[in-house]
VMD Tcl script that draws the C-alpha trace (Angstrom):
set ca {
  {-15.96 3.14 20.89}
  {-16.90 4.66 17.51}
  {-15.08 4.77 14.23}
  {-12.30 7.34 14.36}
  {-11.87 8.15 10.64}
  {-13.41 7.32 7.32}
  {-11.84 4.25 5.72}
  {-10.97 4.66 2.03}
  {-9.41 2.52 -0.69}
  {-6.72 3.72 -3.10}
  {-6.71 3.12 -6.82}
  {-4.45 0.24 -7.89}
  {-0.91 1.58 -7.84}
  {-0.09 3.32 -11.13}
  {3.07 3.62 -13.16}
  {4.36 6.61 -11.14}
  {4.36 4.51 -7.91}
  {2.42 7.13 -5.92}
  {-0.81 5.89 -4.32}
  {-3.84 7.92 -5.41}
  {-7.39 8.27 -4.11}
  {-10.40 7.34 -6.24}
  {-10.41 10.83 -7.81}
  {-6.80 10.45 -8.98}
  {-5.22 12.75 -6.38}
  {-2.04 11.75 -4.55}
  {-2.84 10.51 -1.05}
  {-1.32 12.74 1.62}
  {-1.09 12.14 5.36}
  {-2.96 8.97 6.28}
  {-2.89 5.75 8.26}
  {-2.58 2.51 6.32}
  {-5.21 0.10 7.65}
  {-4.59 -2.79 5.24}
  {-2.86 -3.77 2.00}
  {-4.36 -5.86 -0.81}
  {-2.46 -7.02 -3.86}
  {-1.98 -9.58 -6.58}
  {1.28 -11.46 -6.88}
  {3.52 -11.82 -9.89}
  {4.87 -15.10 -11.24}
  {7.70 -15.12 -8.66}
  {7.83 -14.19 -4.98}
  {8.24 -10.44 -4.58}
  {8.11 -7.42 -2.31}
  {6.11 -4.26 -1.76}
  {8.18 -1.53 -0.10}
  {6.09 1.44 1.06}
  {7.69 4.81 1.77}
  {6.40 7.94 3.51}
  {6.62 10.62 0.83}
  {6.80 10.77 -2.94}
  {9.94 8.72 -3.66}
  {12.29 6.10 -2.23}
  {14.09 8.99 -0.49}
  {11.28 9.02 2.10}
  {11.24 6.97 5.28}
  {10.59 3.28 4.64}
  {7.36 2.39 6.45}
  {7.27 -1.31 5.64}
  {8.50 -4.10 3.41}
  {5.97 -6.82 2.60}
  {7.11 -10.13 1.14}
  {4.58 -11.57 -1.31}
  {3.84 -15.14 -2.40}
  {4.14 -16.39 -5.96}
  {1.00 -16.31 -8.09}
  {1.34 -20.10 -8.48}
  {1.03 -20.56 -4.70}
  {-1.47 -17.81 -3.90}
  {-2.56 -15.14 -6.38}
  {-3.54 -12.47 -3.85}
  {-2.29 -11.17 -0.53}
  {-4.17 -9.28 2.19}
  {-2.50 -7.78 5.26}
  {-4.33 -6.03 8.09}
  {-2.43 -3.50 10.20}
  {-2.92 -3.65 13.97}
  {-4.29 -0.84 16.13}
  {-4.68 2.50 14.39}
  {-2.61 1.46 11.36}
  {0.73 2.71 10.05}
  {1.11 6.49 9.86}
  {2.38 8.10 6.66}
  {3.02 11.76 7.49}
  {3.33 13.15 3.95}
  {2.18 10.59 1.35}
  {2.48 7.03 0.09}
  {5.01 5.81 -2.47}
  {5.77 2.16 -3.27}
  {8.52 0.20 -4.96}
  {7.21 -3.12 -6.33}
  {9.14 -6.24 -7.28}
  {7.25 -9.14 -8.92}
  {3.86 -7.71 -7.89}
  {1.11 -7.15 -10.45}
  {-1.08 -4.78 -8.46}
  {-1.44 -3.32 -4.97}
  {-3.96 -1.07 -3.20}
  {-4.01 0.35 0.32}
  {-6.99 0.71 2.60}
  {-6.38 3.88 4.58}
  {-7.98 6.47 6.82}
}
mol new
graphics top color blue
foreach p $ca { graphics top sphere $p radius 0.5 }
foreach p [lrange $ca 0 end-1] q [lrange $ca 1 end] { graphics top cylinder $p $q radius 0.2 }
display resetview
């Protein structure tokens, strides 16, 4: 079985909370393959929505460790990943940085 799509990495999430590709364009329809991030000083969350705001469908909520316990987190999605039909928006709490690996 061959690779089904190219696998790409987003820029670290910016101040507008919309995930962007390496050229700075908003990521549209995609499948999230993995999430990588760095924790804040306290335990936190990454909530990812399908769309361009929190009005979109919530795709997942990831609980993160404290930086004192583990500075980074890495989560692989099973199968073909999690489908975002229109785009990727995130709401972060106590998280310094997050990127998605997508295809």
